[in-house]
C-alpha positions in Angstrom: 126.5 105.3 100.5 126.2 109.2 101.4 124.0 110.3 104.2 121.4 112.0 101.8 119.8 109.9 99.3 119.9 110.5 95.6 117.0 108.8 93.7 115.9 109.1 90.2 112.8 108.5 88.1 113.6 107.3 84.7 110.9 107.1 82.1 110.9 106.1 78.6 109.8 108.9 76.2 107.6 106.3 74.1 104.3 107.1 75.9 102.7 109.3 78.2 103.0 109.4 82.0 100.5 106.8 83.2 99.4 105.6 86.6 102.4 103.2 87.1 105.0 105.6 86.1 103.3 108.4 88.0 103.3 106.2 91.2 106.9 105.3 91.0 107.8 109.2 90.3 105.8 110.0 93.4 107.5 107.4 95.7 110.9 108.6 94.6 109.8 112.1 95.1 108.3 111.7 98.6 111.3 109.7 99.7 113.8 112.3 98.5 111.7 115.1 100.2 111.3 113.3 103.2 114.7 112.3 103.6 116.5 115.4 102.6 117.8 113.9 99.5 117.8 114.6 95.7 115.3 113.9 93.1 116.7 113.3 89.8 114.9 113.1 86.4 116.4 111.2 83.4 114.9 110.4 80.2 115.9 107.1 78.9 115.6 107.7 75.3 118.0 105.3 73.8 115.3 103.8 71.8 115.5 106.2 69.1 112.8 104.9 66.8 110.2 104.8 69.6 111.1 107.9 71.5 109.8 111.3 70.6 110.1 114.9 71.9 106.3 115.0 72.1 106.1 112.2 74.6 109.3 113.7 76.7 107.3 117.1 77.0 104.1 115.2 78.1 105.9 113.3 80.8 107.3 116.6 82.0 103.9 118.4 81.9 102.4 115.4 83.7 105.0 115.6 86.5 104.7 119.3 86.9 101.0 119.0 87.2 101.3 116.7 89.9 103.7 119.0 91.6 106.8 116.5 91.3 109.6 119.1 90.6 112.9 117.6 90.1 116.2 118.8 91.5 118.4 117.8 88.6 117.7 117.1 85.1 116.2 116.3 82.9 119.3 114.4 81.8 118.8 112.4 78.6 120.2 108.8 78.5 121.3 109.0 74.9 123.9 111.8 75.8 125.8 109.1 77.8 126.5 106.8 74.8 130.2 107.5 74.9 130.3 106.7 78.7 128.2 103.6 78.1 130.7 102.3 75.3 133.8 103.0 77.6 132.2 101.1 80.3 131.8 98.0 77.9 135.3 98.4 76.9 136.3 98.3 80.6 134.5 95.0 80.8 136.0 93.6 77.8 139.7 94.5 79.0 139.0 92.7 82.3 137.7 89.7 80.7 134.3 90.2 82.3 132.6 90.4 78.8 133.4 89.0 75.5 132.6 89.9 71.7 130.0 87.6 70.2 130.0 87.2 66.5 127.0 85.2 66.1 124.4 86.5 63.6 120.9 87.2 64.3 119.8 84.2 61.8 122.3 81.7 63.7 120.8 82.7 67.1 117.3 82.5 65.8 117.8 79.0 64.2 119.0 77.9 67.9 116.0 79.4 69.7 113.7 77.6 67.2 115.5 74.2 67.8 115.6 74.6 71.7 112.2 76.3 72.2 111.5 77.4 75.9 114.6 75.7 76.9 116.9 78.0 74.9 119.9 79.5 76.5 122.9 81.0 74.7 125.7 78.5 74.4 128.6 80.5 75.0 129.9 79.7 71.5 131.9 82.9 71.3 133.4 83.0 74.7 136.0 80.3 73.6 137.3 82.1 70.6 140.8 82.6 71.0 142.5 86.3 70.8 143.8 85.6 67.4 140.3 84.6 66.1 138.8 87.6 67.4 141.3 89.8 65.9 141.0 88.0 62.5 137.0 88.5 62.7 137.6 92.3 63.6 139.9 92.7 60.7 137.2 91.2 58.4 134.8 93.7 59.8 132.6 91.1 61.2 129.7 92.6 63.1 129.5 91.7 66.9 127.7 92.3 69.9 129.2 92.5 73.6 128.0 90.0 76.0 128.4 90.0 79.7 130.2 86.9 81.2 127.9 85.8 83.9 129.9 84.4 86.8 128.9 81.2 88.6 127.1 81.5 91.9 124.2 83.4 93.2 123.2 87.1 93.1 121.4 88.3 96.2 120.6 91.7 97.9 118.3 93.1 100.7 115.4 94.6 98.9 113.9 97.3 101.0 110.4 96.1 100.1 110.9 92.4 99.7 113.6 91.7 101.9 116.3 89.2 101.2 116.0 88.3 97.5 118.3 86.2 95.5 118.6 84.6 91.9 120.8 81.8 90.7 123.3 83.0 88.2 122.8 79.8 86.3 119.4 80.9 85.2 120.9 84.0 83.6 122.3 84.2 80.2 125.2 85.7 79.0 123.3 89.1 78.3 124.2 91.5 75.8 125.3 95.0 76.9 126.5 96.5 73.5 124.5 96.0 70.1 126.2 95.5 66.8 125.9 99.2 66.2 127.6 99.9 69.4 124.4 101.4 71.1 124.0 100.0 74.9 121.5 97.8 75.7 119.1 98.8 78.7 121.0 97.2 81.7 124.4 98.7 81.0 123.0 102.1 80.2 120.9 102.3 83.3 123.9 101.1 85.5 126.4 103.5 83.9 124.1 106.3 84.3 123.1 105.4 87.9 126.8 105.3 88.9 127.6 108.5 87.1 124.7 110.3 89.0 125.7 108.8 92.2 122.3 107.1 92.7 121.8 105.6 96.2 118.3 104.3 95.9 116.7 102.6 92.9 112.9 102.7 93.7 110.8 101.0 90.8 108.1 98.7 90.0 108.2 94.9 90.6 108.3 94.5 86.7 112.1 95.4 86.9 112.9 92.7 89.5 114.4 90.4 86.9 116.7 93.0 85.7 118.1 93.5 89.1 120.5 90.6 89.3 122.0 91.4 86.0 122.4 95.2 87.1 124.0 94.2 90.4 126.6 92.0 88.6 127.3 94.9 86.4 127.8 97.4 89.3 130.4 94.8 90.8 132.1 94.4 87.5 132.4 98.0 87.2 133.7 98.3 90.8 130.9 100.5 91.8 128.8 100.3 95.1 125.4 98.7 94.6 122.6 100.9 95.5 119.6 100.1 97.6 116.9 98.4 95.7 113.2 99.0 96.5 110.7 97.1 94.1 107.1 98.5 94.4 104.1 96.2 94.0 102.3 95.9 90.8 99.0 97.9 90.3 96.1 95.7 89.3 92.5 96.5 88.2 89.5 95.7 90.2 89.2 92.3 88.6 92.7 91.4 89.7 94.4 91.6 86.5 97.3 93.8 85.3 96.3 97.3 85.1 95.1 98.4 81.6 93.1 101.3 80.0 90.0 99.6 80.5 90.6 99.9 84.2 91.5 103.6 84.2 95.4 103.3 83.3 95.0 106.5 81.4 97.5 109.3 80.9 98.0 111.7 83.7 96.7 114.4 81.7 93.3 112.8 81.2 92.8 112.8 84.8 93.4 116.6 84.7 90.8 116.9 81.9 88.3 114.8 84.1 88.7 117.4 86.8 90.7 115.4 89.1 92.8 117.5 91.4 96.7 116.9 91.4 96.7 116.7 95.0 93.9 113.9 95.2 95.5 112.1 92.5 98.9 112.0 94.4 96.9 111.1 97.7 95.5 108.3 95.6 98.7 106.9 94.2 100.5 107.0 97.4 97.9 104.7 98.8 98.4 102.3 95.9 100.9 100.1 97.7 101.8 102.1 100.6 99.9 103.0 104.0 100.8 105.2 106.8 100.2 102.7 109.6 96.8 103.7 110.5 93.3 104.5 108.8 93.9 107.9 107.6 93.2 108.3 103.9 93.0 111.9 103.0 96.4 113.6 103.3 98.1 116.5 101.6 101.4 116.5 100.2 103.2 118.0 103.2 101.7 115.2 105.3 102.4 112.3 102.6 106.3 113.6 102.8 106.3 113.6 106.6 104.7 110.1 106.9 106.2 108.3 103.8 108.8 105.6 104.5 109.9 102.6 102.3 109.5 100.4 105.4 105.6 100.5 105.0 105.4 99.9 101.3 103.5 96.6 100.9 104.9 93.4 99.1 101.5 92.5 97.7 99.8 94.3 94.4 97.9 97.2 94.8 94.2 97.7 93.5 93.3 100.4 91.3 89.6 101.5 92.4 88.3 104.3 90.2 85.5 104.9 92.5 87.9 105.4 95.3 89.6 108.0 93.2 86.6 110.1 92.5 85.6 109.7 96.2 89.2 111.0 97.5 89.0 113.9 94.8 85.6 115.0 96.2 87.3 115.1 99.6 90.1 117.1 98.4 87.7 119.6 96.7 85.8 119.9 100.1 89.1 120.7 101.9 89.8 123.5 99.5 88.9 127.1 100.3 86.8 129.2 97.8 89.7 131.2 97.1 91.7 128.2 96.1 89.1 126.8 93.9 88.1 129.8 92.2 91.0 130.0 89.8 90.4 126.2 88.8 86.8 126.5 88.3 86.3 130.1 86.8 87.7 128.9 83.3 85.0 126.3 83.1 82.3 128.8 84.1 83.7 131.3 81.5 83.7 128.6 78.9 80.3 127.5 79.4 79.2 131.2 79.1 77.9 131.7 82.7 80.2 134.6 83.2 83.1 136.6 82.1 86.5 137.1 83.4 85.8 140.7 84.1 82.7 139.8 86.3 84.9 137.1 88.3 87.3 139.9 89.0 84.5 142.3 89.9 82.9 139.9 92.2 85.7 137.9 93.4 84.5 137.8 96.9 80.9 136.7 95.9 82.6 134.0 93.7 84.7 132.8 96.6 81.7 132.3 98.7 79.9 130.7 95.8 82.5 128.0 95.5 82.2 127.2 99.4 78.6 126.9 98.8 78.8 124.5 96.0 81.7 122.4 96.7 79.9 119.8 99.3 77.8 118.7 96.3 80.3 119.1 93.5 81.8 115.5 93.8 84.8 116.9 92.1 85.7 119.8 89.7 83.4 118.8 87.1 80.3 119.3 89.3 80.7 123.1 89.9 79.5 124.4 86.5 76.1 122.4 86.7 75.3 123.7 90.0 76.5 127.5 89.3 74.3 127.7 86.6 71.4 128.3 88.9 73.3 131.5 90.1 74.8 132.7 86.9 72.4 131.9 84.0 69.7 134.1 82.9 67.1 131.4 83.5 67.0 127.7 84.7 65.4 124.4 83.3 63.1 122.7 85.7 63.6 118.9 86.4 60.5 117.0 85.1 60.6 114.7 88.1 60.6 117.7 90.4 57.8 119.5 88.6 55.6 116.2 88.8 56.4 115.8 92.5 56.5 119.4 94.0 54.2 121.4 91.3 51.5 118.8 91.0 48.7 121.9 91.4 50.1 124.5 89.2 47.7 127.2 90.4 48.1 126.5 93.9 52.0 126.3 93.5 51.9 129.7 91.7 49.9 131.2 94.6 52.2 129.8 97.2 55.4 131.2 95.4 53.7 134.6 95.0 53.1 134.6 98.9 56.6 133.5 99.5 57.8 136.4 97.2 55.9 138.8 99.1 57.3 137.6 102.5 60.7 137.6 101.3 60.5 141.2 100.3 60.0 142.1 103.8 63.1 140.3 105.2 65.8 142.8 106.5 68.8 142.1 106.5 69.0 139.8 103.5 71.0 137.1 105.3 70.8 133.5 105.6 69.7 133.4 109.1 66.8 136.1 108.8 65.8 134.3 105.7 65.5 130.9 107.1 63.5 132.4 110.3 61.1 134.1 108.0 60.4 131.0 106.1 60.0 128.7 109.0 57.6 131.2 110.7 55.4 131.4 107.4 55.3 127.7 107.3 54.2 127.7 111.1 51.7 130.2 110.3 50.4 128.6 107.4 50.0 125.3 109.2 52.2 123.3 106.8 55.4 121.4 106.8 58.6 123.4 106.2 59.2 121.1 103.3 56.0 122.1 101.6 57.4 125.6 101.4 60.9 124.8 100.6 60.6 122.1 97.9 58.4 124.2 95.5 60.8 127.2 96.2 64.1 125.3 95.6 62.7 124.1 92.2 61.7 127.7 91.3 65.0 129.0 92.1 67.5 126.4 91.0 65.3 124.3 88.7 66.7 121.3 90.8 65.3 119.2 93.6 68.9 119.1 95.0 70.7 122.3 96.4 72.4 123.8 99.4 70.2 124.8 102.3 67.3 127.0 100.9 68.5 129.8 103.2 71.8 129.8 101.8 70.6 129.6 98.2 68.5 132.6 98.8 71.0 134.7 100.5 73.8 133.9 97.9 71.3 134.7 94.9 70.2 138.0 96.3 66.7 139.7 96.2 66.8 140.7 92.5 67.6 137.2 91.2 65.3 135.5 93.7 62.2 137.6 92.6 63.3 137.2 89.0 63.2 133.4 89.4 59.9 133.5 91.1 58.4 135.5 88.4 59.5 133.1 85.8 58.2 130.1 87.8 54.9 131.6 88.3 54.7 132.4 84.7 55.3 128.7 83.6 52.8 127.5 86.4 50.0 130.0 84.9 50.7 128.9 81.5 50.4 125.2 82.5 47.1 126.1 84.2 45.8 128.0 81.3 44.2 130.6 83.9 44.9 134.4 84.3 46.7 135.2 87.5 48.3 138.3 88.8 51.9 137.9 88.9 52.7 141.5 89.8 51.6 141.4 93.3 55.1 140.9 94.7 58.1 143.3 94.5 59.7 144.3 91.3 63.2 143.3 90.3 64.7 146.7 91.2 
């Protein structure tokens, strides 16, 4: 083995990049980055009927979105067909494989007769060289089968420890189809040898392939890599992860507003732990702390609620300047602002992101909150109206009084605004909340927002007085009485 590890992620382009594959890619990438190694990307596209360029591109896009840049590749397994066939020929020449002329119909009849006990009976291993040559001369179709030796195949798995399989439980498996295309196990081993892969890090679902592949490494006089089999990912109900649990394509998480850093953090903790209670980690820390020794043996549970919580934590840790490029397209799409306005008021938008992020609960929650600061008008929550605007006339009068007070505040800053409101509540002999709740509803249309002083400061006096006028107009219309709504400052 070389000192610097070489690992690979080898997806099949027969579907999108899903949670399981993304976790495998991440663990390989983290290990390579942490050990100063090389991360190789290989597209295993030997299944020509099911593979597609669209799926290949979707896998590449998903990895790039997660930030899993590869050092070599993407290579395509189909480009190695000549080498795969040459390796099969080497096995034949050394007597470690043989041609099998059994037809699919013959094999199926034997399977039907034997049922679950079926094992290939090695009928063709006994053919003489003359018989083989005669069949070849007659152009009979054949597969190439590996001759499994007697004994036991064992290895030290980096996750599971000493692992072994009895060779007697392994059929003489096919390595080359009758059309001379390679079967998975031969192609994988041939490619890994050619690419000098030192560590094979993959899911537990590949565990049964490992003894076959080890036998092939040895038969081809190649050094066996270190194997590390990752625990399976299960849904909250303990069953194998499926779409109903959230096993969707990585791209769908992006559309849901999940940050790539949050998904990477979440996936890293599916089957690995850093040795303490820390859960929120950015990529540099994951790289520094990741090790195969701390990969768990037992299955991991995929918890969608935990992913949403973790995403919210990552959002909170981002600065407004980091969030704005991610959030601005959604604000523009909602018609709340324009690209030019975002550029012209960039600093203001940065601070808006800072203001909104604690209650955003992910990327999807920004647009709804931002509406209060960007939309021409707001809609009032019915529950809030029923609770905080019970007496329309008194509420309107109170908002007018707050409007006149706010017009006197200088400078228009959060601290001064809060002090003025608290002093007003004290003079009026009412609880601070009696002032704040009707005011919050008038400004934002909601009963929930950042601190009222922060809302006021960020909206600015012009928008604040515009919202107060609109609220008073609604309240007086509800009351059906004439009220003077022009007794607090104009919008200019």
